[in-house]
C-alpha angles and dihedrals in degrees: 000000000000123000118187143187116194135183119187118251089233092067119106105214093200094061096071133249122026138170124263118205118215137207101355120187118252093261092059091042089057090052092047090052091050092049093050096241120169110252149159116213116191117195114199112200091341116217122226089254092055091049089050090050090050091048092054098047099039094037093231122195116251091242090056091049089050090053091049092054095044128076136217094029122157121257107273144173119212121181121206130173095257103030146002124241118210132178125199133178125223113198118236128186113221125166090346091305129110115235129180119235109207121229113190117197129192115192121192131166093281103359130085118184128184124190118186146127122275089252091067092088094166089082090054091057093049092044092051091051091055090047093053098043131046096198096085089063090061091058096053135240091299086072089056088057090049092053092048092049091046094056091043088053092047089056090072095063100068090050092049091048090050092050091047092052091049093051093047090050092050091047093051091046091053092050093048106036106014127239123330119212091237096044095098096062097066091045092053089047090052091050090053090050091051091049091053091048090050091051090054098043098046098062091036088057090055091049091055090048089057091046090058089057095046109100096204091058098037102039094152137027093253094058091042090054091051092056091042088055090053090048090054091049090054089051089054091048089052090051091049090052091052090048091051090049089053090049091051089050090050091052090052090048089052089053091050090048092051091049090051091048091051091052091048091048091051091050091048091052091050091048093050091046091053092046091054093051096040095089091047090052090048095054093041093054099036094071092047093060118112100201097159136357112231121217091238127032113260115238115209119215090230133064124256092248091055091048091051090051091050092050092048090048091052091050094049095043092049090051091050091049091051092050093049093048094048092049093050089053092050096245094120 
């Protein structure tokens, strides 16, 4: 599907209002390209035939055509004599995983072309803004690229806010209720999301840095400042991603600390339990010792029942004493 916005080359943008043609068939698009009209062509889920048509009429380099047909490429900026090829990535959350939706841009003297999937909704927002307002046409097709890049950049913020809220919720839950057995899985999923975002933002940041230095895109200081502003926003996004990664690492450290504390508490309970029963064990085993065998059997002045009662009393009293001592020292 091809959407298009076209303004005739005979229009003087400084004079005021002008007409914008929309959604021309391919035959009229070919004529508009030949006449040098200003236009924005937006290809949604372009077919191989549409890419071939674009290659023929814009005289695209084979490497550009290869990038247009491929998927999951890195953001890139390629400069050719008649046009500039630019790739951006819009983040998209699908099944709890971050995926990059490619937005390919071709910028000529009067032509701006976007090729992307229907899921790359940032282009729709930029396109609608150009439809509703005539002022972008007065600033040239480089401003179309700025709008597209701006909305692609803005798409990172909702995802980062969502990740931040998830991490804060997990952190508060750990502080309030302790660690859940399944708590690690969402944290690891968040770390993977942040890694994918970082892999998209880092090369895109370098692309914008090159755009600032490209004279055909930054012909004046005003346009250059616009792209510089986007570059600074990407730097802040990159810093936020690193901060969220640190927060995710801190949450995992909290989980490890809680696990260690639970193990220590279990060992302490076992140690206290053994200390309480240690005197009982001592008295129970002391009277079973056969240290020496006398020549004549020893006769105790008390009965066996009385001796059993004394041993049991010693065992119980020693246990009570151990419990009282441990409580006074705050161990129980």
